[in-house]
N, C-alpha and C positions, 0 to 999 in steps of 0.2 A: 740756819748760815749755810746752804746749798746751793745756791739761789743767787743768781745776778742779782746785783744792785741795781734799783729801782725808783730810786726815790721816794717808797711806799712808809707812809707816817706808821701803818701800822704798822708795819717790821723796825719802827724805830724803834718805835714804843714796846714794843715786845724784846725787841732786842737790848730797851736798857733795862728791864721792870724783872730781867730774869736775873742779870747779876745781882741783884737783891738778894738773892735765894741765895747764889752762887754764894757769896760774901759771908750767907745766916750762917752758911753750912763748913765751910772755912777752905772754900775755895777761890784763892785771891785770882789764879791762875786762869780758871776759865771764864769769872767773871770778866777777864780783863781781853779774853776772846772774841766774849759775846757784847763786849762797850769798844771794840775797833772792828770787828763789825758791824756795828750800828752807824761809824764814821763811817765806813763806805759802805754805807746804802744812798747817800750821804740824810742828816738828818736837818730840819729845817734852821733858817740862820742860827734864830733866837736861840737855837737849842743848841748849838754845835757845842758851844763856850764852856758850856758848862758839861756836857757829854765826856769833850776830850777831859777836864778836871776827876771825872769822874772813872777815867781808864787810865792817867795818869796817876791817882789814888791808890788806885786795884792792882796796877803792878808795883808800885813802893810794897803795899801788904804781900806782895808773893814775891819780895825781896828782886823782882827783874830790876836791872841797868838801864833801860828801856824807859823808865819809870820818867826819866829827867827831862826829855824829848817835850812830853803831852803836858809839864807841868810847867817849863819854860815857856814854853806855849801861852800859856793861860796870867805868867804873871806880863 
């Protein structure tokens, strides 16, 4: 979370896995923060759409109006 993005696939994998745990614990806002950071990395092209969708859904679960942006991008 506190390093500069560098296109590291392992970092993307970690940043995509951790939100699942956060969501299971009821921390949708924390999950959204992790997913947003994974997008900054950035992910591989074939992973990006799923990551954007996960971010939008996490933000929606957190009640964040910023969920509209990622969900609109997917549509």
